[in-house]
C-alpha distance (Angstrom), angle and dihedral (degrees) to the residues before:
residue distance angle dihedral
M1 . . .
T2 3.81 . .
V3 3.79 114.2 .
V4 3.81 113.0 -158.2
P5 3.82 119.1 163.4
R6 3.78 102.7 -137.8
L7 3.79 147.8 169.9
V8 3.79 132.5 -167.0
L9 3.79 112.4 -145.1
S10 3.79 113.4 -154.6
A11 3.81 140.9 151.6
P12 3.81 141.2 -152.4
S13 3.82 88.7 -100.3
S14 3.79 142.0 -25.5
G15 3.79 116.4 -59.2
H16 3.81 100.7 45.0
G17 3.82 94.0 109.5
K18 3.80 102.4 -103.5
N19 3.82 93.6 135.0
A20 3.80 94.4 56.4
L21 3.80 90.4 39.9
A22 3.82 93.7 51.6
I23 3.81 91.2 50.0
G24 3.79 90.5 45.4
L25 3.81 92.6 49.4
L26 3.78 92.5 53.0
A27 3.80 91.9 46.0
A28 3.80 92.3 47.7
F29 3.80 93.9 50.4
A30 3.81 92.0 43.3
D31 3.80 89.7 52.2
R32 3.80 87.8 55.5
G33 3.79 90.5 54.4
V34 3.81 96.3 -102.5
D35 3.80 112.9 143.1
V36 3.80 104.1 -127.9
A37 3.80 138.4 -179.6
G38 3.81 127.7 -156.1
F39 3.81 129.4 -148.8
K40 3.81 132.5 -179.3
V41 3.80 123.5 -150.7
G42 3.81 109.1 -130.7
P43 3.80 133.6 19.7
D44 3.83 97.5 -59.4
Y45 3.83 111.3 138.4
V46 3.80 92.7 179.1
D47 3.80 99.1 57.9
A48 3.80 89.9 41.7
A49 3.81 90.6 54.2
Y50 3.81 92.7 53.6
L51 3.79 91.4 46.1
G52 3.80 86.6 53.2
L53 3.79 92.2 49.5
A54 3.81 90.2 51.9
A55 3.80 94.2 45.5
G56 3.79 98.5 42.8
R57 3.81 92.1 -129.0
P58 3.82 130.6 76.8
G59 3.79 115.1 -63.5
R60 3.79 111.0 -134.2
T61 3.79 137.7 -158.8
L62 3.80 124.4 -127.1
D63 3.79 109.4 -158.8
P64 3.81 117.5 165.4
R65 3.79 91.0 -166.8
L66 3.81 93.4 55.2
V67 3.81 101.1 37.7
G68 3.80 104.6 19.8
V69 3.79 124.5 -106.2
E70 3.80 90.5 -98.2
R71 3.83 90.2 67.3
I72 3.81 96.6 51.3
A73 3.81 97.7 86.6
P74 3.83 93.7 40.2
L75 3.81 91.0 51.7
V76 3.80 91.1 51.0
G77 3.80 90.2 48.7
H78 3.79 89.4 52.2
G79 3.82 98.1 42.2
A80 3.80 93.8 45.0
A81 3.80 96.4 45.9
G82 3.80 108.0 147.1
A83 3.81 93.7 5.0
R84 3.78 122.5 130.2
L85 3.80 91.9 -151.3
A86 3.79 136.5 23.2
V87 3.81 119.0 -162.6
V88 3.81 117.2 -162.5
Q89 3.80 114.3 -162.3
G90 3.77 112.3 -150.1
S91 3.78 128.7 -137.7
M92 3.83 125.3 -120.2
G93 3.82 111.1 -35.6
L94 3.80 123.0 -11.2
Y95 3.80 94.8 -102.2
D96 3.82 98.1 31.0
S97 3.79 126.8 113.2
L98 3.79 126.6 -169.5
A99 3.80 90.3 -143.6
G100 3.79 96.7 41.1
R101 3.82 95.7 -106.6
P102 3.83 102.8 116.0
E103 3.79 93.9 157.0
S104 3.82 90.5 67.1
E105 3.81 108.8 12.1
S106 3.82 108.0 38.8
T107 3.78 126.0 99.9
A108 3.80 87.1 -106.2
A109 3.81 89.8 56.7
V110 3.82 90.5 50.2
A111 3.81 91.2 49.2
T112 3.80 90.4 50.4
A113 3.80 91.9 48.6
L114 3.80 88.7 51.5
R115 3.83 94.4 43.2
S116 3.76 84.6 -131.4
P117 3.80 131.3 154.6
V118 3.79 114.5 -114.0
V119 3.80 123.4 -138.1
L120 3.79 111.1 -159.5
V121 3.82 117.0 -145.3
V122 3.80 108.4 -150.7
D123 3.80 126.4 -170.1
V124 3.81 101.4 -142.8
A125 3.82 98.5 175.9
A126 3.81 91.0 121.2
T127 3.81 99.4 24.1
G128 3.79 134.6 94.6
Q129 3.82 128.9 167.1
S130 3.80 89.0 -20.0
V131 3.80 87.0 80.9
A132 3.81 86.5 81.8
A133 3.80 92.5 57.9
L134 3.79 90.9 46.6
V135 3.81 94.7 50.3
H136 3.81 92.8 41.4
G137 3.80 89.2 54.4
F138 3.79 92.3 52.5
R139 3.81 91.0 46.5
S140 3.80 95.8 49.4
Y141 3.80 99.1 38.6
D142 3.82 92.6 83.3
E143 3.79 117.5 26.9
Q144 3.82 90.8 -159.9
L145 3.80 92.4 59.4
W146 3.79 118.4 98.9
L147 3.80 107.2 -146.6
G148 3.78 103.0 -169.4
G149 3.80 98.4 -179.7
V150 3.78 146.0 -66.1
I151 3.79 142.4 -90.9
L152 3.79 114.0 -148.2
N153 3.79 118.4 -141.3
R154 3.81 129.8 -163.2
V155 3.79 96.2 16.2
A156 3.81 109.4 -179.8
S157 3.81 103.1 -146.9
S158 3.80 146.5 -23.6
R159 3.80 89.5 -86.8
H160 3.79 90.3 51.4
E161 3.80 90.0 50.3
E162 3.81 92.5 51.1
L163 3.80 90.9 51.1
L164 3.80 92.7 49.6
R165 3.80 94.5 46.0
A166 3.81 91.7 49.9
A167 3.81 92.0 51.2
L168 3.81 92.5 49.3
D169 3.79 92.2 44.4
D170 3.81 88.2 57.8
I171 3.81 89.8 62.5
G172 3.80 94.9 39.6
V173 3.83 98.8 -112.0
P174 3.82 115.8 143.6
V175 3.80 120.0 -131.4
Y176 3.81 112.2 -141.9
G177 3.76 98.2 -176.2
T178 3.78 146.9 -13.8
L179 3.77 124.7 -143.5
R180 3.78 124.3 -164.5
R181 3.77 120.4 -131.9
Q182 3.79 92.9 -95.1
D183 3.82 97.1 40.8
L184 3.80 98.6 87.3
P185 3.81 104.2 52.8
S186 3.79 123.2 -159.4
V187 3.80 95.1 -118.7
L188 3.81 106.3 135.0
P189 3.82 116.4 111.7
A190 3.81 114.5 -96.3
R191 3.78 112.6 -77.6
R192 3.80 92.1 -124.0
Y193 3.81 87.2 75.9
G194 3.80 89.3 63.9
A195 3.79 119.3 -159.6
V196 3.82 93.6 -31.5
P197 3.86 98.7 100.5
A198 3.82 91.0 49.4
L199 3.80 95.1 44.0
A200 3.82 91.3 45.2
R201 3.81 91.0 47.8
T202 3.80 90.0 -132.9
D203 3.80 119.4 -170.9
E204 3.81 90.2 -114.1
A205 3.80 93.6 53.3
T206 3.80 93.9 43.2
R207 3.81 92.6 49.2
A208 3.81 91.0 47.7
V209 3.79 92.7 53.0
R210 3.80 91.2 46.7
R211 3.83 91.9 51.1
L212 3.79 91.9 50.0
G213 3.78 89.8 49.4
E214 3.80 91.5 51.5
A215 3.81 91.3 48.6
V216 3.80 92.6 51.2
A217 3.81 94.0 44.2
A218 3.81 89.3 55.1
T219 3.81 96.5 48.6
V220 3.82 110.3 26.3
E221 3.80 126.4 72.6
L222 3.79 97.3 -123.2
D223 3.81 97.2 179.0
R224 3.81 92.6 53.8
L225 3.80 90.6 47.0
L226 3.79 90.7 51.2
G227 3.79 88.8 50.8
L228 3.80 90.2 53.5
A229 3.81 90.8 49.0
R230 3.81 90.8 51.0
S231 3.79 90.4 54.5
A232 3.81 90.3 67.9
P233 3.82 111.9 108.3
P234 3.82 122.4 -120.4
L235 3.80 113.5 -69.2
P236 3.80 111.5 -88.9
A237 3.82 94.4 -123.6
P238 3.81 137.9 36.3
P239 3.82 118.8 -97.2
W240 3.78 120.5 -80.5
T241 3.78 114.8 -109.2
P242 3.82 127.7 -157.6
E243 3.81 90.4 -143.7
A244 3.81 88.6 73.1
G245 3.80 90.1 77.3
R246 3.79 98.8 52.2
D247 3.79 98.3 96.2
D248 3.78 118.2 77.9
A249 3.80 116.9 168.9
G250 3.78 88.3 -26.0
A251 3.80 96.2 -48.7
V252 3.79 121.5 121.4
G253 3.79 116.4 -159.2
P254 3.79 121.5 -50.4
G255 3.80 99.0 -38.5
P256 3.83 124.3 -127.3
G257 3.78 121.5 -12.8
P258 3.81 135.0 52.1
R259 3.78 119.1 -21.4
P260 3.82 108.4 -99.4
V261 3.79 115.1 -118.0
V262 3.79 114.3 -120.0
A263 3.79 115.3 -169.5
V264 3.81 114.1 -148.7
A265 3.80 118.1 -163.9
G266 3.78 112.7 -119.4
M267 3.79 145.4 90.4
S268 3.79 137.5 -93.3
G269 3.81 91.8 -75.7
G270 3.79 97.3 51.4
S271 3.77 145.3 -56.5
Y272 3.80 134.7 -73.1
S273 3.81 87.6 -114.1
H274 3.78 129.1 77.6
A275 3.81 110.0 -79.5
E276 3.79 91.0 -113.9
T277 3.82 91.5 63.4
A278 3.81 94.9 72.1
E279 3.80 90.5 41.2
L280 3.80 91.3 54.4
L281 3.80 91.2 47.9
R282 3.80 91.9 51.8
A283 3.79 91.4 47.0
A284 3.81 88.4 52.2
G285 3.79 90.8 56.5
A286 3.81 104.7 -92.3
E287 3.76 130.3 135.4
V288 3.80 100.3 -132.0
V289 3.80 116.7 -150.8
T290 3.80 127.3 177.6
V291 3.80 120.7 -123.5
D292 3.81 119.7 -167.8
P293 3.84 109.4 -144.2
L294 3.80 91.1 -163.1
H295 3.81 98.8 53.1
D296 3.81 114.9 8.3
E297 3.81 112.2 94.4
A298 3.81 95.6 -162.5
L299 3.76 140.1 33.2
P300 3.82 115.6 -106.2
A301 3.79 113.8 -83.2
G302 3.78 112.5 -82.6
T303 3.81 95.4 11.5
G304 3.78 109.3 177.9
A305 3.82 98.8 173.7
L306 3.80 140.1 13.1
V307 3.81 130.3 -145.6
V308 3.81 119.8 -168.2
G309 3.79 110.7 -172.6
G310 3.77 129.5 -147.0
G311 3.80 93.5 -105.7
L312 3.81 94.7 75.1
P313 3.83 103.0 117.0
E314 3.80 115.6 -124.6
A315 3.82 88.3 -151.8
Y316 3.82 88.7 80.3
A317 3.80 95.4 66.8
E318 3.81 92.9 126.6
Q319 3.81 93.5 54.7
L320 3.80 92.8 44.0
S321 3.78 91.0 51.2
A322 3.80 94.1 45.6
N323 3.81 91.3 56.7
R324 3.81 92.4 79.8
R325 3.79 97.1 160.2
L326 3.78 92.7 58.5
C327 3.82 91.0 44.4
I328 3.80 89.0 55.7
A329 3.80 91.4 47.9
V330 3.81 92.0 51.0
A331 3.81 91.4 48.4
E332 3.81 90.2 51.1
L333 3.80 92.1 48.5
A334 3.81 89.9 54.2
R335 3.82 92.2 44.1
T336 3.78 91.6 56.2
G337 3.80 91.4 55.4
R338 3.77 98.5 -107.5
P339 3.81 116.6 149.9
V340 3.79 113.8 -90.6
I341 3.80 118.1 176.7
A342 3.80 116.8 -175.4
E343 3.80 124.8 179.7
G344 3.79 132.0 -176.0
A345 3.79 111.9 -15.1
G346 3.79 88.7 -0.7
L347 3.79 85.4 80.3
L348 3.81 89.0 59.7
W349 3.80 91.2 51.9
L350 3.81 89.2 57.3
A351 3.83 92.7 50.1
R352 3.79 125.9 100.1
E353 3.79 91.9 -108.1
L354 3.79 143.6 -16.5
D355 3.80 118.1 -146.3
G356 3.80 89.1 -16.9
L357 3.81 93.4 -51.4
P358 3.81 115.9 121.7
M359 3.81 115.0 -115.3
C360 3.81 131.1 179.8
G361 3.80 95.6 -57.4
V362 3.81 95.2 -141.2
L363 3.83 90.7 127.1
D364 3.78 125.5 46.8
A365 3.79 92.2 -131.0
V366 3.80 138.0 106.4
G367 3.80 125.9 -136.9
T368 3.80 126.1 -149.6
R369 3.78 125.2 -170.7
R370 3.79 117.2 -135.5
D371 3.80 134.9 -173.3
G372 3.79 97.9 -115.5
L373 3.80 121.1 82.2
V374 3.81 119.1 -131.6
T375 3.79 108.9 -153.2
G376 3.77 137.2 155.7
Y377 3.77 146.8 88.0
R378 3.78 124.8 -71.4
E379 3.79 131.4 -161.8
A380 3.81 96.6 -146.0
T381 3.79 133.7 -171.7
A382 3.80 120.3 -148.3
L383 3.81 109.7 -120.1
T384 3.82 97.5 -173.4
D385 3.79 133.1 39.8
S386 3.79 108.7 -106.8
L387 3.77 143.0 147.1
V388 3.79 88.6 -91.1
A389 3.80 96.6 55.7
P390 3.81 141.3 -20.4
A391 3.81 114.8 -107.4
G392 3.78 111.0 -81.7
T393 3.80 95.4 30.2
V394 3.81 113.6 137.4
V395 3.81 117.0 -144.3
S396 3.80 138.6 173.4
G397 3.78 113.2 -125.4
H398 3.78 141.0 163.0
K399 3.80 132.3 -128.7
E400 3.79 126.6 -159.5
H401 3.78 119.0 160.0
R402 3.78 144.5 120.9
S403 3.78 97.2 -152.0
V404 3.77 127.6 83.7
L405 3.78 125.3 -154.5
T406 3.80 126.7 -139.0
P407 2.94 113.6 -124.2
R408 3.78 96.6 27.2
A409 3.81 92.4 -151.1
G410 3.79 139.9 18.4
A411 3.79 129.9 -126.6
R412 3.80 87.2 -79.9
P413 3.82 105.5 40.3
A414 3.78 122.1 -154.7
W415 3.81 102.2 -143.9
S416 3.77 147.8 5.0
W417 3.80 129.9 -164.1
D418 3.79 138.2 173.9
G419 3.78 113.5 -73.5
G420 3.78 95.9 15.4
S421 3.77 138.8 82.5
P422 3.85 120.1 -117.3
E423 3.80 113.8 -65.8
G424 3.79 138.1 -162.9
F425 3.79 138.4 24.6
V426 3.79 133.6 -91.5
W427 3.80 119.7 -175.1
R428 3.80 124.7 153.7
G429 3.80 103.8 -52.0
V430 3.82 94.8 -11.9
H431 3.80 121.2 105.2
A432 3.81 112.1 172.7
S433 3.78 126.0 171.2
Q434 3.79 140.8 144.5
L435 3.79 87.2 -128.6
T436 3.81 112.2 98.1
L437 3.79 123.6 -153.3
H438 3.78 130.0 -163.3
W439 3.80 103.1 -125.1
A440 3.81 93.4 -151.8
A441 3.80 86.5 73.5
Y442 3.82 91.4 52.0
P443 3.82 103.5 33.0
R444 3.80 95.6 163.3
L445 3.80 88.4 67.3
A446 3.81 88.9 76.6
A447 3.81 92.7 50.0
R448 3.81 91.3 51.2
L449 3.80 91.1 48.4
V450 3.80 93.7 50.1
R451 3.80 92.2 46.5
A452 3.81 90.0 50.5
A453 3.80 91.6 48.1
A454 3.79 90.0 54.2
D455 3.80 95.0 43.9
A456 3.83 101.4 40.3
P457 3.82 114.2 121.0
A458 3.76 116.0 -107.2
D459 3.79 97.4 -120.3
P460 3.82 121.6 5.1
A461 3.76 111.6 -157.8
I462 3.77 108.9 -121.5
A463 3.77 139.8 45.4
P464 3.81 120.4 -123.5
P465 3.80 116.6 -85.3
G466 3.78 110.2 -94.9
A467 3.78 93.9 8.4
V468 3.75 114.7 150.9
S469 3.77 123.7 -137.1
A470 3.77 110.8 -112.4
């Protein structure tokens, strides 16, 4: 029985302020000495990074499509171990789903899987007594949902607040806080910078989180909210453990000898991968070391494999290109047959160039940034045997990028899916694709990677066909 006090923070739709409020709640509780943990519903690395900055421990994503609904409660039990409060930030509206599967993939479905109370954040700037009808509709729409109360955002005045509280009192819905229109400032760094400010712990990001925490502490009834969170029953499943993925066809980790070094792209505050990726690698026997693609000029000493997660922002093409020494080191690592797994924009970093800027040159492909955003889930089939998956394996992944690659795939493509031509590149130990997986759903991937890092030959003879010298 795993007891985790917890709340799910959601809203009628996007734009009601739940992101800033979730960050502010974590910061406010942390400032009071409460050990907190933050989670984001969906595949969003950026929101998860800021939740992590506010909480002081890794922010994590909870995506039923990527990990399966059966892993949601175990992942919360794992990520909130030792915490006195877990805050789960919802995605879009409470009953919305990016893929049109609200019964299993919405924030409401996650809250139900967690047996967690939901606090609805409602922007009431243009709403009066009708707020009661709105909240009642959300409460009654799903009889399995536990709507614990609301927080009202952008309240106009004391009179407005009295009117709203009276209407909600009539339907028996508690109000846990009211924020005036100016109380929740727009202080977070622009989203185009991705997770970098949060992972780098920049002054701007740190100040923004602190200001949101101060705003929430002044306007939200934290003790009552903590009481609601403590009323949640034990989680319905035991915590997830990274050790579950160690065995792969009877093999555990890398075998005897030194622990292979696996470099994971990131910054001092975390990696561009899901937090579980590094945990799985360590459990499989690796020494995991962070490498910063924007600033480090060399791979960590003894690097035997490299993982570049999908959270690497493509907006930093100039800095990635300017770091020529690291580009050369990455190209050499791939040339010698060491495992290199790149997801999302990591694929672009391995390309010959991006928008005319030279990259690592591992792949004979050119990237071009465009205005439109490609985003969505894919049910993909592996076309080529690789460390990521044997040919024929079907996985659930997510794509979110503005750049396109020409060609889209190499001679040995990584994936195919309905409605799209083959995508990605497989060569020796390299697996590069704009499709991002959540490794907790495929834990044996880490064991295969660590085994390959330990077993890779010291100096394979030839360079990849079409590879470009960095």
